[in-house]
C-alpha positions as CSV (number, residue, x, y, z in Angstrom):
1,M,0.0,0.0,0.0
2,K,1.3,3.5,-0.9
3,K,0.5,5.9,1.8
4,L,-0.1,9.5,1.1
5,K,0.0,12.4,3.5
6,P,-3.5,13.2,4.7
7,D,-4.5,16.8,4.1
8,H,-8.0,17.2,5.4
9,K,-8.1,20.9,6.3
10,G,-11.4,22.3,5.0
11,K,-12.2,19.0,3.2
12,A,-16.0,18.0,3.2
13,V,-18.3,15.8,1.3
14,Y,-20.9,18.3,-0.1
15,L,-24.5,17.4,-0.8
16,S,-26.5,19.8,-2.9
17,A,-29.7,18.6,-1.3
18,P,-30.7,15.8,1.1
19,V,-31.2,12.5,-0.9
20,N,-34.7,12.0,0.7
21,A,-36.1,14.7,-1.5
22,L,-34.8,12.9,-4.6
23,V,-36.2,9.6,-3.5
24,Q,-39.7,11.2,-3.1
25,G,-39.6,12.5,-6.6
26,Y,-38.5,16.1,-6.3
27,Y,-36.5,16.3,-9.5
28,E,-36.1,20.0,-10.1
29,Q,-33.9,22.3,-8.0
30,N,-32.2,25.6,-8.9
31,T,-28.6,24.5,-8.1
32,T,-26.2,24.9,-11.1
33,I,-23.2,22.8,-12.1
34,A,-21.1,26.0,-11.5
35,E,-22.4,26.1,-8.0
36,I,-21.6,22.6,-7.1
37,K,-18.0,22.7,-8.6
38,E,-17.1,25.3,-5.9
39,H,-17.4,22.3,-3.5
40,G,-15.4,19.6,-5.4
41,D,-13.8,18.1,-8.5
42,F,-14.9,14.5,-7.9
43,G,-18.4,13.0,-7.3
44,L,-21.7,11.9,-8.7
45,G,-25.4,12.8,-8.8
46,T,-28.1,13.4,-11.4
47,F,-29.5,16.3,-13.4
48,N,-32.9,18.2,-13.2
49,D,-35.8,15.9,-14.3
50,L,-33.7,13.0,-13.3
51,D,-32.2,13.2,-16.9
52,G,-29.4,10.7,-16.6
53,E,-26.5,10.0,-14.2
54,M,-23.9,12.5,-13.3
55,V,-20.2,11.5,-13.1
56,I,-17.5,14.0,-12.0
57,L,-13.9,13.1,-12.6
58,D,-10.9,15.4,-12.7
59,N,-13.2,18.5,-12.5
60,I,-15.2,17.5,-15.6
61,V,-18.9,16.8,-15.2
62,Y,-20.4,14.2,-17.4
63,Q,-24.0,13.4,-18.2
64,V,-24.7,9.7,-19.0
65,K,-27.9,9.6,-21.0
66,D,-30.5,6.8,-20.9
67,D,-28.7,5.2,-23.9
68,G,-25.6,4.8,-21.8
69,M,-23.6,7.5,-23.7
70,A,-21.7,10.2,-21.8
71,Y,-21.3,13.8,-22.6
72,P,-19.5,16.7,-20.8
73,V,-22.0,19.4,-19.7
74,G,-21.8,23.1,-19.2
75,D,-21.8,25.1,-15.9
76,D,-25.3,26.4,-16.5
77,K,-27.0,22.9,-16.2
78,E,-29.1,22.3,-13.0
79,T,-29.1,19.4,-10.5
80,P,-31.6,18.3,-7.9
81,F,-28.9,16.1,-6.2
82,A,-25.1,16.0,-6.3
83,C,-22.5,14.6,-3.9
84,L,-18.8,15.7,-4.4
85,T,-15.5,16.5,-2.8
86,F,-12.1,17.6,-3.7
87,F,-10.4,14.3,-4.1
88,T,-6.9,13.7,-2.7
89,P,-6.5,10.0,-1.7
90,D,-4.9,9.1,1.7
91,T,-4.0,5.7,0.5
92,V,-3.6,4.1,-3.0
93,E,-3.5,0.3,-3.2
94,E,-3.0,-1.9,-6.3
95,I,-5.2,-4.9,-6.3
96,N,-4.4,-8.2,-8.1
97,G,-3.8,-11.8,-7.5
98,E,-5.8,-13.6,-4.8
99,R,-7.9,-10.7,-3.8
100,L,-9.5,-10.5,-7.3
101,D,-11.8,-13.3,-6.3
102,V,-13.7,-11.4,-3.7
103,P,-16.6,-9.2,-4.4
104,L,-15.9,-5.5,-4.7
105,E,-17.9,-4.5,-1.6
106,E,-16.1,-7.2,0.4
107,L,-12.7,-5.8,-0.7
108,L,-13.7,-2.3,0.1
109,N,-14.8,-3.3,3.6
110,L,-11.3,-4.5,4.2
111,L,-9.7,-1.2,3.1
112,I,-12.0,1.3,5.0
113,P,-10.8,1.7,8.7
114,S,-14.3,2.3,10.1
115,A,-17.9,2.0,8.9
116,N,-18.8,5.2,10.8
117,M,-16.9,7.5,8.6
118,L,-17.2,9.2,5.1
119,Y,-14.9,8.1,2.3
120,A,-14.3,9.2,-1.3
121,I,-13.4,6.2,-3.5
122,R,-11.8,6.1,-6.9
123,I,-11.0,2.8,-8.6
124,D,-9.1,2.8,-11.9
125,G,-8.3,-0.4,-13.9
126,E,-9.4,-3.3,-15.9
127,F,-12.8,-5.0,-15.3
128,K,-14.0,-8.3,-16.4
129,Y,-17.6,-7.2,-16.2
130,I,-19.5,-4.0,-15.4
131,K,-23.3,-3.7,-15.4
132,T,-24.6,-0.1,-15.2
133,R,-27.9,1.8,-15.4
134,S,-29.0,5.3,-16.4
135,V,-32.4,6.8,-15.7
136,P,-34.5,8.3,-18.5
137,R,-35.9,11.9,-18.2
138,Q,-38.8,12.0,-15.8
139,E,-41.8,14.2,-14.8
140,N,-41.4,15.8,-11.4
141,Y,-43.0,14.0,-8.4
142,R,-42.7,10.3,-9.6
143,P,-41.0,8.4,-6.8
144,L,-37.5,7.2,-7.6
145,V,-38.3,3.6,-6.8
146,E,-40.9,3.5,-9.6
147,V,-38.4,5.0,-12.1
148,A,-35.7,2.5,-11.1
149,R,-38.0,-0.4,-11.9
150,E,-38.0,0.6,-15.5
151,Q,-34.3,1.7,-15.8
152,P,-32.3,0.7,-18.9
153,T,-29.2,-1.2,-18.1
154,F,-26.0,-1.8,-19.9
155,E,-23.3,-4.5,-19.7
156,Y,-19.7,-4.3,-20.6
157,H,-17.0,-7.0,-20.7
158,E,-13.2,-6.7,-20.6
159,I,-13.3,-2.9,-20.3
160,K,-11.0,-0.3,-18.7
161,G,-12.3,2.6,-16.9
162,T,-13.0,4.3,-13.6
163,L,-15.4,3.8,-10.7
164,G,-16.0,7.0,-8.6
165,G,-18.1,7.6,-5.6
166,F,-18.5,7.4,-1.8
167,Y,-19.0,5.3,1.2
168,T,-21.6,6.8,3.6
169,P,-22.5,5.4,7.1
170,Q,-25.9,4.0,7.5
171,F,-27.0,6.5,10.1
172,M,-26.8,9.2,7.4
173,A,-29.4,7.4,5.2
174,S,-31.8,10.5,5.1
175,L,-29.1,12.7,3.7
176,N,-27.0,10.5,1.3
177,V,-27.1,7.1,-0.2
178,P,-25.9,4.7,2.6
179,G,-23.1,2.3,2.0
180,Y,-21.2,2.3,-1.3
181,H,-22.5,4.4,-4.2
182,L,-20.3,4.3,-7.3
183,H,-20.7,5.5,-10.9
184,F,-18.7,4.2,-13.8
185,M,-16.9,5.8,-16.8
186,N,-15.1,3.9,-19.5
187,E,-11.4,4.8,-20.3
188,D,-12.3,7.3,-23.2
189,R,-15.1,8.8,-21.2
190,T,-17.9,8.0,-23.7
191,R,-20.0,5.5,-21.7
192,G,-21.0,4.9,-18.1
193,G,-23.7,4.9,-15.6
194,H,-24.6,3.9,-12.0
195,M,-22.8,0.7,-11.2
196,L,-25.1,-2.3,-10.4
197,E,-22.5,-5.1,-10.6
198,C,-18.9,-5.5,-11.4
199,E,-16.0,-8.0,-11.5
200,F,-12.5,-6.7,-11.7
201,K,-9.2,-7.8,-13.1
202,E,-6.5,-5.4,-12.0
203,I,-7.5,-2.2,-10.3
204,T,-6.0,0.7,-8.3
205,V,-8.1,1.8,-5.3
206,G,-7.7,5.4,-4.1
207,L,-9.3,6.0,-0.7
208,Q,-9.8,9.3,1.1
209,H,-11.4,9.8,4.5
210,V,-13.4,13.0,4.6
211,P,-14.0,14.3,8.0
212,R,-17.0,16.7,7.4
213,L,-20.4,16.6,5.7
214,E,-22.0,19.8,4.3
215,V,-25.6,19.8,3.1
216,G,-27.2,22.4,0.9
217,L,-30.9,23.2,1.4
218,P,-32.6,24.4,-1.8
219,L,-34.9,27.4,-1.8
220,T,-37.4,26.1,-4.3
221,I,-41.1,26.0,-3.4
222,D,-41.2,22.2,-3.9
223,Y,-38.3,21.7,-1.4
224,L,-39.6,24.2,1.2
225,T,-43.1,22.6,1.2
226,A,-42.1,19.0,1.0
227,D,-42.7,16.5,3.8
228,L,-39.3,14.8,4.2
229,T,-40.1,13.0,7.5
230,E,-40.9,9.7,5.7
231,D,-38.5,6.9,6.1
232,T,-37.3,6.2,2.6
233,R,-34.5,3.7,3.3
234,R,-36.3,0.7,1.8
235,D,-37.2,2.6,-1.4
236,L,-33.7,4.0,-1.7
237,E,-32.1,0.5,-1.3
238,E,-34.4,-0.9,-4.1
239,A,-33.7,2.1,-6.4
240,E,-29.9,1.9,-5.9
241,H,-29.7,-1.9,-6.6
């Protein structure tokens, strides 16, 4: 394992809105890409009207449409939910050999020091198999779990690329997707989506502990009048998997 000097001063995982609002179908907020990029250069999310998956790598924001194709987007585009940070890994570990036979989640569980902390995770390398999804554009107020049941999925074999995302503790489930939440981009940044399944060959795992969480609270009428007291954990788990 290559250890890097941690530099956490000022570092935070930033949420543009609580994930509960997205789960309940509030897909339109007035937060621009320019605004969220003030808080990070690495992350994921979606776009207004739930129009595809967002992947942020190396300070470039990509939109993965419902055909699986990815496109860079401009700073004026808006998002109802984004999660990002400035990524500087504390540790970088190359994974090959015997540990290739374990599921990705099991491997990551061995690498994170505590399940009660926030981590940013970047995985670069070769994958035997990746299954992703991207959601089609939706009308506002349709619950996320209903949309996910109709999501188009895509399968890739023997592909190079990057998985990027976060680990969030279970007790933060009303704010962010609990557990591992990873989005994929292929090596030439033309295809991707929300990762559903994966098998890897040789990968490099960069892991960053982030000591703080910041949450934006939108000022739209929808958000201000929403009832966000409902426990959405079961719906969120179904939608994410």
